All heavy atoms as an XYZ file, in Angstrom:
1004
protein
N     126.635    105.997     92.369
C     127.679    104.991     92.224
C     128.729    105.428     91.204
O     128.415    106.123     90.243
C     126.947    103.752     91.731
C     125.488    104.010     91.931
C     125.333    105.486     92.023
N     129.949    105.013     91.427
C     130.982    105.288     90.427
C     131.827    104.044     90.195
O     131.995    103.204     91.084
C     131.829    106.506     90.810
C     132.837    106.238     91.879
N     132.564    106.376     93.200
C     134.131    105.836     91.792
C     133.644    106.082     93.904
N     134.607    105.744     93.084
N     132.338    103.942     88.986
C     133.143    102.782     88.598
C     134.547    102.963     89.138
O     135.218    103.961     88.850
C     133.149    102.614     87.066
C     131.729    102.318     86.567
C     134.118    101.507     86.650
C     131.574    102.341     85.063
N     135.004    101.991     89.930
C     136.348    102.012     90.486
C     137.331    101.532     89.426
O     138.369    102.150     89.195
C     136.437    101.121     91.751
C     137.861    101.038     92.272
C     135.480    101.634     92.817
N     136.981    100.438     88.762
C     137.825     99.906     87.701
C     137.007     99.019     86.766
O     136.062     98.371     87.197
C     139.028     99.104     88.274
O     139.906     98.753     87.225
C     138.588     97.870     89.001
N     137.376     99.043     85.487
C     136.768     98.152     84.489
C     137.680     96.935     84.371
O     138.858     97.080     84.071
C     136.662     98.845     83.130
C     135.706     99.993     83.139
C     134.500     99.779     82.242
O     134.376     98.701     81.630
O     133.695    100.706     82.178
N     137.137     95.759     84.614
C     137.931     94.541     84.540
C     137.957     94.019     83.102
O     138.987     93.633     82.589
C     137.393     93.501     85.534
C     137.575     94.076     86.945
C     138.082     92.159     85.377
C     136.788     93.443     88.017
N     136.793     94.029     82.453
C     136.679     93.735     81.022
C     135.380     94.369     80.524
O     134.761     95.129     81.248
C     136.767     92.220     80.738
C     135.667     91.429     81.409
O     134.525     91.867     81.501
N     136.005     90.240     81.901
N     134.984     94.066     79.295
C     133.780     94.690     78.739
C     132.507     94.378     79.517
O     131.553     95.148     79.481
C     133.577     94.265     77.279
C     134.608     94.890     76.372
O     135.213     95.904     76.705
N     134.821     94.292     75.220
N     132.470     93.243     80.197
C     131.270     92.808     80.904
C     131.322     93.023     82.415
O     130.300     92.945     83.082
C     131.019     91.307     80.668
C     130.791     90.969     79.213
O     130.337     91.842     78.456
O     131.079     89.819     78.829
N     132.499     93.249     82.965
C     132.668     93.233     84.417
C     133.389     94.486     84.909
O     134.430     94.856     84.366
C     133.455     91.984     84.821
C     133.595     91.669     86.290
C     132.241     91.395     86.935
C     134.516     90.462     86.479
N     132.795     95.114     85.945
C     133.418     96.291     86.539
C     133.239     96.267     88.049
O     132.335     95.620     88.557
C     132.864     97.574     85.924
C     131.404     97.795     86.101
C     130.804     98.831     85.158
N     130.954     98.574     83.761
C     130.199     97.722     83.044
N     129.239     97.066     83.622
N     130.407     97.559     81.769
N     134.100     96.994     88.724
C     134.016     97.158     90.174
C     133.391     98.519     90.441
O     133.853     99.533     89.906
C     135.415     97.076     90.788
C     135.529     97.169     92.294
C     134.851     95.988     92.965
C     136.989     97.250     92.704
N     132.324     98.553     91.263
C     131.554     99.773     91.491
C     131.486    100.076     92.989
O     131.323     99.174     93.806
C     130.110     99.611     90.929
C     129.282    100.854     91.187
C     130.156     99.273     89.448
N     131.598    101.365     93.327
C     131.450    101.817     94.705
C     130.237    102.747     94.782
O     130.068    103.624     93.928
C     132.696    102.571     95.175
C     132.540    103.141     96.568
C     132.670    102.330     97.680
C     132.237    104.485     96.754
C     132.504    102.838     98.963
C     132.078    105.004     98.034
C     132.218    104.181     99.126
O     132.057    104.684    100.389
N     129.407    102.554     95.792
C     128.246    103.418     96.002
C     128.213    103.848     97.460
O     128.416    103.030     98.360
C     126.961    102.684     95.633
N     127.967    105.129     97.687
C     127.819    105.663     99.041
C     126.465    106.348     99.127
O     126.148    107.206     98.300
C     128.936    106.665     99.354
C     128.806    107.265    100.715
N     128.689    108.616    100.917
C     128.762    106.698    101.940
C     128.588    108.856    102.214
N     128.626    107.713    102.845
N     125.660    105.954    100.102
C     124.333    106.517    100.293
C     124.320    107.263    101.620
O     124.504    106.655    102.678
C     123.266    105.410    100.294
C     123.322    104.579     99.062
N     122.811    105.003     97.864
C     123.863    103.363     98.835
C     123.028    104.073     96.946
N     123.659    103.069     97.509
N     124.116    108.565    101.555
C     124.078    109.384    102.772
C     122.729    109.222    103.454
O     121.716    109.047    102.799
C     124.302    110.844    102.421
C     125.680    111.104    101.854
C     125.848    112.557    101.506
C     127.237    112.746    100.903
N     127.454    114.092    100.437
N     122.738    109.283    104.770
C     121.484    109.211    105.533
C     120.682    110.473    105.259
O     121.188    111.573    105.361
C     121.783    109.074    107.020
N     119.404    110.297    104.881
C     118.551    111.444    104.576
C     117.313    111.491    105.450
O     116.430    112.280    105.209
C     118.106    111.386    103.118
C     119.203    111.683    102.162
C     118.613    111.787    100.788
N     119.408    110.947     99.931
C     119.083    110.592     98.724
N     117.946    110.967     98.207
N     119.870    109.835     98.012
N     117.236    110.619    106.402
C     116.017    110.614    107.216
C     116.382    110.444    108.686
O     117.521    110.186    109.029
C     115.098    109.474    106.773
O     115.629    108.239    107.199
N     115.398    110.577    109.501
C     115.628    110.417    110.939
C     115.697    108.943    111.336
O     115.974    108.628    112.482
C     114.536    111.132    111.724
S     112.894    110.461    111.393
N     115.456    108.025    110.364
C     115.482    106.599    110.699
C     116.889    106.140    111.092
O     117.066    105.340    111.985
C     115.034    105.748    109.511
C     113.570    105.853    109.209
C     113.139    106.351    107.993
C     112.620    105.449    110.122
C     111.804    106.442    107.698
C     111.274    105.533    109.843
C     110.860    106.027    108.625
N     117.879    106.626    110.345
C     119.255    106.198    110.601
C     120.147    107.421    110.707
O     119.903    108.435    110.060
C     119.778    105.234    109.505
C     119.600    105.831    108.112
C     119.100    103.892    109.596
C     120.154    104.980    106.985
N     121.177    107.319    111.513
C     122.016    108.475    111.773
C     123.261    108.562    110.915
O     123.977    109.544    110.979
N     123.540    107.543    110.118
C     124.737    107.600    109.281
C     124.481    106.861    107.967
O     123.536    106.094    107.843
C     125.934    107.015    110.018
C     125.750    105.596    110.460
N     124.980    105.249    111.543
C     126.223    104.444    109.948
C     124.998    103.931    111.687
N     125.728    103.420    110.731
N     125.351    107.125    107.012
C     125.180    106.553    105.684
C     125.613    105.103    105.591
O     126.088    104.494    106.552
N     125.413    104.572    104.420
C     125.818    103.211    104.089
C     126.648    103.281    102.817
O     126.448    104.161    101.976
C     124.601    102.321    103.803
C     123.590    102.208    104.921
C     124.105    101.242    105.974
N     123.102    100.856    106.937
C     122.880    101.476    108.082
N     123.521    102.567    108.371
N     121.997    101.022    108.942
N     127.573    102.343    102.674
C     128.263    102.228    101.403
C     128.262    100.779    100.966
O     127.859     99.883    101.719
C     129.668    102.833    101.442
C     130.680    101.987    102.201
O     130.302    101.004    102.875
O     131.874    102.306    102.128
N     128.686    100.569     99.734
C     128.662     99.234     99.156
C     129.734     99.166     98.070
O     129.904    100.109     97.297
C     127.276     98.981     98.550
C     127.019     97.579     98.106
S     125.323     97.372     97.492
C     124.373     97.576     98.993
N     130.468     98.086     98.029
C     131.447     97.835     96.978
C     131.053     96.523     96.335
O     130.865     95.519     97.025
C     132.855     97.743     97.574
C     133.978     97.508     96.575
C     134.134     98.694     95.631
C     135.289     97.234     97.307
N     130.895     96.526     95.008
C     130.381     95.327     94.362
C     130.874     95.183     92.927
O     131.255     96.159     92.283
C     128.852     95.313     94.377
C     128.185     96.511     93.741
C     127.812     96.493     92.403
C     127.929     97.660     94.487
C     127.194     97.589     91.819
C     127.308     98.746     93.912
C     126.941     98.717     92.582
O     126.336     99.800     92.010
N     130.881     93.933     92.472
C     131.120     93.652     91.066
C     129.800     93.824     90.331
O     128.748     93.422     90.827
C     131.621     92.218     90.850
C     133.057     92.034     91.240
C     133.400     91.224     92.307
C     134.066     92.669     90.538
C     134.718     91.044     92.675
C     135.396     92.500     90.894
C     135.723     91.682     91.961
N     129.860     94.415     89.146
C     128.686     94.544     88.289
C     128.989     93.834     86.975
O     129.954     94.169     86.286
C     128.367     96.002     88.016
C     127.155     96.191     87.119
C     126.933     97.654     86.811
O     127.845     98.372     86.448
N     125.697     98.082     86.972
N     128.187     92.846     86.668
C     128.315     92.066     85.437
C     127.160     92.466     84.526
O     126.002     92.391     84.923
C     128.256     90.570     85.771
C     128.292     89.652     84.586
C     129.489     89.383     83.936
C     127.139     89.046     84.127
C     129.526     88.523     82.847
C     127.166     88.176     83.047
C     128.367     87.929     82.412
O     128.391     87.073     81.331
N     127.480     92.918     83.324
C     126.454     93.382     82.383
C     126.774     92.778     81.025
O     127.783     93.106     80.411
C     126.471     94.908     82.319
C     125.347     95.474     81.477
O     124.627     94.710     80.817
O     125.197     96.714     81.486
N     125.901     91.896     80.565
C     126.178     91.173     79.320
C     124.914     91.032     78.488
O     123.827     90.829     79.016
C     126.741     89.801     79.649
C     127.108     89.016     78.433
C     127.776     87.737     78.820
N     128.101     87.014     77.626
C     129.154     86.273     77.485
N     129.991     86.139     78.486
N     129.381     85.634     76.366
N     125.088     91.122     77.185
C     123.989     90.904     76.263
C     124.281     89.624     75.497
O     125.353     89.457     74.930
C     123.849     92.091     75.309
C     122.583     92.042     74.508
C     122.317     93.355     73.818
C     120.968     93.246     73.127
N     120.582     94.468     72.491
N     123.309     88.706     75.527
C     123.414     87.431     74.808
C     122.247     87.367     73.835
O     121.140     87.010     74.230
C     123.371     86.255     75.778
C     124.531     86.204     76.736
C     124.430     85.053     77.730
O     123.413     84.321     77.723
O     125.369     84.903     78.521
N     122.476     87.742     72.591
C     121.379     87.835     71.634
C     120.431     88.918     72.096
O     120.835     90.055     72.323
N     119.169     88.574     72.285
C     118.170     89.536     72.769
C     118.084     89.563     74.294
O     117.420     90.405     74.863
C     116.798     89.195     72.180
C     116.711     89.399     70.684
C     116.890     90.863     70.300
O     116.263     91.739     70.923
O     117.686     91.130     69.384
N     118.740     88.624     74.950
C     118.691     88.535     76.423
C     119.739     89.471     77.027
O     120.859     89.574     76.542
C     118.969     87.111     76.863
C     118.848     86.906     78.361
C     119.327     85.545     78.831
C     118.625     84.422     78.161
N     119.028     83.109     78.705
N     119.376     90.149     78.118
C     120.297     91.024     78.836
C     120.418     90.525     80.264
O     119.408     90.257     80.927
C     119.746     92.449     78.812
C     120.677     93.492     79.331
C     121.733     93.858     78.282
N     122.624     94.868     78.765
C     122.548     96.148     78.449
N     121.613     96.577     77.649
N     123.429     96.992     78.929
N     121.649     90.390     80.732
C     121.915     89.915     82.093
C     122.676     91.008     82.829
O     123.695     91.494     82.355
C     122.749     88.616     82.078
C     122.002     87.530     81.307
C     123.081     88.180     83.495
C     122.863     86.334     80.971
N     122.159     91.392     83.991
C     122.817     92.366     84.847
C     122.866     91.755     86.240
O     121.820     91.464     86.826
C     122.032     93.684     84.866
C     122.604     94.807     85.726
C     123.986     95.223     85.241
C     121.660     96.000     85.720
N     124.069     91.525     86.748
C     124.220     90.864     88.046
C     125.203     91.644     88.920
O     126.126     92.284     88.409
C     124.720     89.432     87.845
N     124.983     91.576     90.228
C     125.827     92.266     91.203
C     126.154     91.325     92.356
O     125.337     90.482     92.702
C     125.103     93.472     91.803
C     124.567     94.429     90.811
N     123.299     94.333     90.306
C     125.125     95.501     90.224
C     123.094     95.316     89.451
N     124.185     96.040     89.383
N     127.312     91.540     92.961
C     127.682     90.829     94.187
C     128.761     91.637     94.901
O     129.687     92.148     94.267
C     128.192     89.430     93.878
N     128.624     91.767     96.218
C     129.612     92.504     97.012
C     130.973     91.836     96.956
O     131.090     90.632     96.719
C     129.163     92.580     98.469
O     128.124     93.493     98.609
N     131.987     92.649     97.210
C     133.356     92.142     97.227
C     134.190     93.071     98.104
O     133.693     94.069     98.618
C     133.921     92.090     95.806
S     134.018     93.718     95.024
N     135.428     92.730     98.255
C     136.393     93.586     98.948
C     137.503     93.903     97.964
O     137.816     93.092     97.086
C     136.954     92.878    100.174
C     135.920     92.632    101.249
C     136.514     91.961    102.479
O     137.752     91.966    102.630
O     135.734     91.429    103.268
N     138.083     95.099     98.095
C     139.157     95.501     97.198
C     140.016     96.533     97.924
O     139.483     97.419     98.603
C     138.570     96.097     95.907
C     139.553     96.223     94.809
N     140.435     97.268     94.714
C     139.808     95.412     93.762
C     141.184     97.116     93.647
N     140.829     95.989     93.041
N     141.340     96.448     97.785
C     142.208     97.385     98.506
C     142.014     98.852     98.109
O     142.309     99.746     98.898
C     143.629     96.911     98.178
C     143.509     95.926     97.082
C     142.093     95.436     97.054
N     141.478     99.118     96.938
C     141.257    100.508     96.520
C     140.065    101.146     97.229
O     139.903    102.362     97.179
C     141.066    100.584     95.008
C     142.373    100.336     94.267
C     142.244    100.424     92.777
N     141.833    101.754     92.339
C     141.526    102.045     91.098
N     141.570    101.100     90.172
N     141.169    103.250     90.762
N     139.228    100.339     97.882
C     138.052    100.852     98.606
C     137.938    100.162     99.957
O     137.037     99.356    100.181
C     136.786    100.626     97.792
S     136.732    101.529     96.255
N     138.847    100.473    100.876
C     138.767     99.821    102.193
C     137.519    100.265    102.958
O     136.944    101.313    102.679
C     140.043    100.295    102.900
C     140.399    101.574    102.219
C     139.912    101.451    100.798
N     137.124     99.464    103.923
C     135.972     99.776    104.759
C     136.304    101.007    105.603
O     137.377    101.100    106.196
C     135.613     98.578    105.663
C     134.528     98.945    106.653
C     135.198     97.388    104.817
N     135.371    101.955    105.637
C     135.493    103.142    106.472
C     134.744    102.844    107.774
O     133.550    102.580    107.741
C     134.868    104.339    105.751
C     134.927    105.620    106.558
O     135.067    105.617    107.774
N     134.795    106.730    105.857
N     135.426    102.892    108.927
C     134.754    102.543    110.186
C     133.598    103.478    110.550
O     132.763    103.148    111.383
C     135.866    102.621    111.230
C     136.980    103.361    110.593
C     136.821    103.254    109.115
N     133.499    104.640    109.907
C     132.410    105.582    110.202
C     131.186    105.360    109.316
O     130.176    106.031    109.487
C     132.916    107.011    110.039
C     133.992    107.351    111.053
C     134.503    108.769    110.909
O     133.837    109.586    110.240
O     135.567    109.053    111.468
N     131.290    104.425    108.355
C     130.185    104.133    107.445
C     129.890    102.641    107.515
O     130.802    101.824    107.463
C     130.536    104.518    105.990
C     130.881    106.000    105.887
C     129.403    104.160    105.041
C     131.416    106.410    104.537
N     128.630    102.275    107.612
C     128.243    100.867    107.622
C     128.334    100.322    106.204
O     127.734    100.874    105.287
C     126.812    100.689    108.159
O     126.767    101.200    109.494
C     126.395     99.225    108.152
N     129.090     99.255    106.024
C     129.232     98.634    104.700
C     128.099     97.634    104.514
O     127.963     96.667    105.247
C     130.596     97.949    104.603
C     130.887     97.134    103.391
C     131.272     97.790    102.094
N     132.063     98.967    102.014
C     133.309     99.048    101.543
N     133.940     97.959    101.159
N     133.916    100.205    101.448
N     127.242     97.878    103.528
C     126.161     96.955    103.183
C     126.736     95.805    102.366
O     127.766     95.951    101.706
C     125.086     97.668    102.360
O     124.502     98.709    103.093
N     126.064     94.688    102.386
C     126.494     93.517    101.619
C     125.403     93.156    100.621
O     124.253     92.978    100.999
C     126.750     92.324    102.556
O     127.751     92.702    103.507
C     127.222     91.111    101.782
N     125.788     93.075     99.359
C     124.850     92.676     98.311
C     125.217     91.248     97.910
O     126.323     90.995     97.444
C     124.966     93.606     97.104
C     123.936     93.316     96.060
S     123.947     94.421     94.609
C     124.848     95.849     95.061
N     124.289     90.346     98.122
C     124.518     88.961     97.743
C     124.120     88.785     96.278
O     124.230     89.736     95.514
C     123.732     88.038     98.676
C     124.199     88.161    100.114
C     123.529     88.983    101.013
C     125.328     87.494    100.551
C     123.968     89.125    102.319
C     125.776     87.631    101.858
C     125.092     88.447    102.733
O     125.533     88.598    104.024
N     123.670     87.649     95.886
C     123.292     87.404     94.493
C     122.117     88.306     94.137
O     121.008     88.105     94.608
C     122.903     85.938     94.279
C     123.967     84.954     94.680
C     124.070     84.723     96.185
O     123.106     84.996     96.933
O     125.140     84.277     96.622
N     122.371     89.288     93.301
C     121.372     90.286     92.953
C     121.461     90.584     91.462
O     122.557     90.666     90.925
C     121.612     91.577     93.756
O     121.550     91.262     95.139
C     120.620     92.645     93.438
N     120.324     90.745     90.797
C     120.391     91.126     89.400
C     119.103     90.926     88.628
O     118.048     90.640     89.192
N     119.234     91.087     87.316
C     118.122     91.003     86.385
C     118.483     90.089     85.220
O     119.632     90.064     84.792
C     117.837     92.369     85.742
C     117.397     93.421     86.692
C     118.317     94.222     87.339
C     116.058     93.634     86.927
C     117.908     95.216     88.207
C     115.636     94.626     87.789
C     116.563     95.422     88.424
N     117.494     89.407     84.708
C     117.579     88.746     83.409
C     116.369     89.249     82.641
O     115.230     89.077     83.084
C     117.558     87.216     83.515
C     118.739     86.723     84.350
C     117.580     86.591     82.111
C     118.703     85.237     84.654
N     116.623     89.907     81.534
C     115.546     90.502     80.742
C     115.600     89.908     79.348
O     116.657     89.915     78.701
C     115.688     92.031     80.680
C     115.688     92.596     82.102
C     114.579     92.639     79.821
C     116.009     94.042     82.195
N     114.456     89.393     78.915
C     114.403     88.737     77.610
C     113.064     89.045     76.936
O     112.004     88.815     77.518
C     114.557     87.227     77.805
C     114.740     86.454     76.554
C     115.131     85.010     76.843
O     114.883     84.500     77.947
O     115.703     84.403     75.937
N     113.117     89.582     75.699
C     111.861     89.843     74.986
C     111.106     88.543     74.727
O     111.712     87.512     74.426
C     112.309     90.465     73.664
C     113.726     90.861     73.854
C     114.284     89.978     74.932
N     109.799     88.598     74.854
C     108.977     87.431     74.551
C     108.760     87.362     73.041
O     108.583     88.399     72.389
C     107.645     87.508     75.287
C     107.739     87.482     76.809
C     106.374     87.673     77.431
C     108.371     86.191     77.287
N     108.784     86.168     72.470
C     108.614     86.039     71.018
C     107.267     86.588     70.556
O     106.258     86.463     71.255
C     108.697     84.531     70.762
C     108.999     83.888     72.066
C     108.928     84.899     73.143
N     107.268     87.208     69.384
C     106.044     87.738     68.769
C     105.264     88.657     69.709
O     104.047     88.577     69.816
C     105.135     86.595     68.289
C     105.845     85.678     67.311
O     106.599     86.204     66.469
O     105.654     84.470     67.409
N     105.991     89.500     70.447
C     105.345     90.374     71.414
C     106.198     91.630     71.590
O     107.383     91.636     71.274
C     105.205     89.641     72.747
O     104.657     90.486     73.721
N     105.586     92.678     72.110
C     106.365     93.884     72.414
C     106.593     94.015     73.925
O     106.812     95.103     74.425
C     105.679     95.132     71.849
C     104.317     95.380     72.478
O     103.786     94.522     73.181
N     103.758     96.537     72.214
N     106.540     92.898     74.637
C     106.811     92.880     76.078
C     107.986     91.952     76.355
O     108.368     91.132     75.517
C     105.570     92.435     76.902
C     104.431     93.411     76.719
C     105.144     91.048     76.548
N     108.545     92.090     77.526
C     109.694     91.280     77.918
C     109.428     90.554     79.223
O     108.642     91.007     80.054
C     110.935     92.159     78.099
O     111.313     92.742     76.894
N     110.120     89.458     79.397
C     110.134     88.738     80.662
C     111.263     89.335     81.505
O     112.384     89.506     81.017
C     110.402     87.254     80.396
O     110.756     86.596     81.583
N     110.959     89.672     82.761
C     111.967     90.241     83.649
C     112.038     89.377     84.905
O     111.039     89.179     85.592
C     111.627     91.691     84.052
C     112.664     92.237     85.024
C     111.506     92.578     82.829
N     113.227     88.866     85.185
C     113.482     88.133     86.422
C     114.365     89.043     87.269
O     115.422     89.482     86.822
C     114.195     86.788     86.150
C     114.529     86.099     87.461
C     113.350     85.901     85.263
N     113.912     89.355     88.481
C     114.639     90.243     89.381
C     114.902     89.496     90.679
O     113.972     89.025     91.320
C     113.802     91.499     89.641
C     114.363     92.470     90.657
C     115.693     92.870     90.628
C     113.547     93.001     91.641
C     116.185     93.776     91.553
C     114.031     93.917     92.563
C     115.351     94.296     92.509
O     115.844     95.194     93.430
N     116.163     89.401     91.046
C     116.567     88.709     92.269
C     117.358     89.703     93.112
O     118.270     90.360     92.605
C     117.446     87.475     91.948
C     117.923     86.811     93.221
C     116.704     86.506     91.065
N     116.994     89.828     94.390
C     117.739     90.733     95.265
C     117.891     90.105     96.646
O     116.944     89.552     97.194
C     117.074     92.134     95.355
C     115.694     92.037     95.957
C     117.935     93.108     96.120
N     119.106     90.182     97.158
C     119.385     89.744     98.521
C     120.477     90.669     99.046
O     121.622     90.602     98.601
C     119.843     88.287     98.561
C     120.091     87.799     99.977
C     120.502     86.345    100.007
C     120.771     85.892    101.420
N     121.287     84.529    101.459
N     120.098     91.568     99.950
C     121.016     92.588    100.449
C     120.921     92.658    101.965
O     119.829     92.596    102.534
C     120.669     93.979     99.850
C     121.569     95.050    100.415
C     120.762     93.957     98.340
N     122.064     92.788    102.619
C     122.115     93.045    104.051
C     122.535     94.495    104.220
O     123.674     94.851    103.931
C     123.109     92.108    104.725
C     123.240     92.352    106.216
O     122.605     93.290    106.742
O     123.994     91.609    106.866
N     121.607     95.343    104.639
C     121.884     96.770    104.784
C     122.525     97.113    106.129
O     122.785     98.268    106.412
C     120.592     97.576    104.617
C     119.924     97.452    103.253
C     118.560     98.132    103.285
C     120.799     98.038    102.171
N     122.783     96.104    106.930
C     123.342     96.370    108.253
C     122.333     97.076    109.137
O     122.631     98.082    109.753
N     121.110     96.559    109.178
C     120.017     97.240    109.878
C     119.689     96.644    111.241
O     118.571     96.785    111.723
C     118.755     97.225    109.007
C     118.854     97.988    107.699
C     117.580     97.823    106.893
C     119.108     99.463    107.956
N     120.631     95.978    111.878
C     120.354     95.431    113.206
C     119.903     96.540    114.144
O     120.503     97.602    114.215
C     121.609     94.765    113.786
C     121.984     93.503    113.042
O     121.102     92.949    112.359
O     123.146     93.091    113.128
N     118.805     96.313    114.845
C     118.318     97.276    115.811
C     117.572     98.459    115.204
O     117.242     99.396    115.902
N     117.304     98.419    113.901
C     116.588     99.506    113.239
C     115.092     99.234    113.324
O     114.655     98.089    113.233
C     117.046     99.620    111.763
C     116.200    100.603    110.993
C     118.510    100.013    111.712
N     114.278    100.260    113.456
C     112.824    100.062    113.580
C     112.227     99.315    112.387
O     112.664     99.487    111.251
C     112.269    101.487    113.643
C     113.416    102.365    113.964
C     114.654    101.664    113.504
N     111.219     98.511    112.675
C     110.518     97.774    111.619
C     109.950     98.711    110.565
O     109.861     98.355    109.396
C     109.394     96.920    112.209
C     109.920     95.725    112.979
O     111.077     95.338    112.750
O     109.151     95.202    113.805
N     109.576     99.921    110.952
C     109.011    100.875    109.998
C     110.014    101.209    108.900
O     109.645    101.368    107.738
C     108.556    102.149    110.704
O     109.632    102.747    111.393
N     111.302    101.288    109.238
C     112.323    101.556    108.227
C     112.488    100.357    107.293
O     112.592    100.516    106.080
C     113.661    101.906    108.876
C     114.839    102.067    107.910
C     114.547    103.158    106.882
C     116.113    102.362    108.654
N     112.499     99.164    107.857
C     112.629     97.956    107.037
C     111.459     97.870    106.052
O     111.651     97.600    104.866
C     112.713     96.696    107.930
C     112.722     95.435    107.085
C     113.956     96.768    108.815
N     110.239     98.138    106.523
C     109.063     98.125    105.629
C     109.194     99.189    104.546
O     108.853     98.970    103.391
C     107.775     98.323    106.429
C     107.343     97.074    107.180
C     105.928     97.207    107.740
N     105.753     98.357    108.632
C     106.033     98.358    109.925
N     106.511     97.269    110.496
N     105.840     99.438    110.655
N     109.695    100.365    104.898
C     109.878    101.458    103.947
C     110.837    101.037    102.825
O     110.571    101.253    101.648
C     110.415    102.690    104.682
C     110.782    103.835    103.787
C     109.800    104.657    103.260
C     112.107    104.097    103.488
C     110.136    105.724    102.440
C     112.453    105.152    102.668
C     111.469    105.972    102.144
N     111.941    100.403    103.191
C     112.929     99.961    102.196
C     112.332     98.882    101.299
O     112.478     98.924    100.075
C     114.212     99.472    102.896
C     114.930    100.663    103.542
C     115.130     98.751    101.912
C     116.051    100.282    104.460
N     111.641     97.923    101.886
C     111.024     96.854    101.097
C     110.005     97.414    100.111
O     109.891     96.955     98.987
C     110.356     95.825    102.013
C     111.323     94.939    102.733
C     110.561     93.970    103.626
C     111.481     93.066    104.382
N     110.745     92.154    105.268
N     109.260     98.407    100.546
C     108.227     99.005     99.708
C     108.823     99.705     98.492
O     108.229     99.738     97.427
C     107.448    100.020    100.546
C     105.987    100.090    100.240
C     105.293    100.826    101.364
C     104.465    101.950    100.850
N     103.750    102.663    101.876
N     110.015    100.239     98.625
C     110.662    100.964     97.528
C     111.320    100.053     96.512
O     111.633    100.487     95.411
C     111.692    101.930     98.096
C     111.041    103.049     98.883
C     112.032    104.067     99.239
N     112.717    104.491     98.031
C     113.161    105.694     97.800
N     112.996    106.612     98.686
N     113.790    105.990     96.684
N     111.549     98.793     96.837
C     112.251     97.885     95.934
C     111.617     97.774     94.546
O     112.322     97.820     93.562
C     112.389     96.494     96.557
C     113.543     96.377     97.503
C     114.866     96.652     96.821
O     115.236     96.007     95.871
N     115.572     97.655     97.314
N     110.301     97.631     94.420
C     109.726     97.513     93.072
C     109.991     98.727     92.179
O     109.988     98.613     90.961
C     108.229     97.342     93.331
C     108.150     96.790     94.708
C     109.303     97.412     95.448
N     110.245     99.885     92.769
C     110.516    101.082     91.968
C     111.776    100.937     91.131
O     111.948    101.622     90.138
C     110.604    102.309     92.867
C     109.264    102.672     93.477
C     109.358    103.902     94.321
C     107.999    104.209     94.920
N     107.999    105.393     95.731
N     112.663    100.045     91.530
C     113.885     99.833     90.764
C     113.569     99.296     89.372
O     114.266     99.579     88.417
C     114.862     98.914     91.520
C     116.272     99.219     91.111
C     114.580     97.463     91.315
C     117.284     98.853     92.141
N     112.484     98.548     89.255
C     112.091     98.029     87.945
C     111.723     99.162     86.993
O     111.933     99.053     85.785
C     110.928     97.050     88.081
C     111.252     95.760     88.817
C     109.986     94.961     89.063
C     112.267     94.951     88.058
N     111.209    100.252     87.528
C     110.855    101.384     86.680
C     112.103    102.071     86.125
O     112.063    102.666     85.059
C     109.993    102.369     87.469
C     108.654    101.757     87.846
S     107.648    102.618     89.086
C     108.002    104.306     88.923
N     113.218    101.959     86.818
C     114.451    102.617     86.381
C     115.298    101.720     85.480
O     116.247    102.201     84.864
C     115.266    103.049     87.595
C     114.581    104.127     88.381
C     115.474    104.660     89.467
C     114.776    105.795     90.172
N     115.672    106.624     90.916
N     114.991    100.449     85.394
C     115.826     99.534     84.620
C     115.810     99.886     83.130
O     116.832     99.791     82.462
C     115.463     98.054     84.882
C     116.568     97.132     84.393
C     114.150     97.676     84.238
C     117.783     97.155     85.227
N     114.680    100.322     82.607
C     114.603    100.714     81.199
C     115.582    101.848     80.920
O     116.298    101.842     79.927
C     113.174    101.117     80.836
C     113.018    101.521     79.392
C     111.609    101.924     79.073
C     111.532    102.389     77.630
N     110.279    102.992     77.292
N     115.600    102.811     81.814
C     116.509    103.955     81.703
C     117.970    103.485     81.645
O     118.756    103.957     80.841
C     116.283    104.839     82.926
C     116.828    106.215     82.873
C     116.431    106.969     84.143
O     115.227    107.269     84.307
O     117.339    107.222     84.965
N     118.330    102.538     82.497
C     119.696    102.021     82.526
C     120.061    101.359     81.198
O     121.128    101.600     80.645
C     119.864    101.013     83.677
C     121.204    100.327     83.649
C     122.325    100.942     84.197
C     121.350     99.074     83.041
C     123.555    100.328     84.152
C     122.594     98.467     82.996
C     123.686     99.082     83.546
O     124.914     98.483     83.491
N     119.184    100.523     80.690
C     119.494     99.768     79.482
C     119.441    100.623     78.217
O     119.957    100.224     77.189
C     118.581     98.545     79.343
C     118.945     97.457     80.302
C     118.002     96.930     81.165
C     120.236     96.962     80.368
C     118.339     95.922     82.062
C     120.581     95.957     81.254
C     119.625     95.438     82.100
N     118.853    101.791     78.285
C     118.826    102.676     77.118
C     120.097    103.496     76.978
O     120.294    104.173     75.994
C     117.592    103.583     77.168
C     116.306    102.831     76.886
C     115.066    103.690     77.009
O     115.133    104.786     77.611
O     114.013    103.246     76.506
N     120.988    103.423     77.975
C     122.263    104.170     77.921
C     123.146    103.614     76.833
O     123.212    102.484     76.542
C     123.003    104.062     79.247
C     122.367    104.868     80.341
C     123.217    104.752     81.582
C     122.538    105.377     82.772
N     123.298    105.227     83.991
């Protein structure tokens, strides 16, 4: 993903293009979305939602995925070295007519994103 434009300290427009790497699908997907990243005391909020923007028009050769209300709320628990993590994801990958095996594969990989969130927040 790359940042198309920074709107303010908390909000940016991001474009991501994912090339097809398997025999499941024959072409890539892209996504254009707002990314909201804010720290409120010890709480961290990271939210995403798809949008349209003239700087990133839809390419008819690439399926545009839609990311609905998606994000994290991370808050350390009092008197503990662990945190509460709320993860919400709702995405339409444009998978009409795709085999169920691919849909299961994508769903299975979703929890792995939680393993990468620490890496993101340490930047």
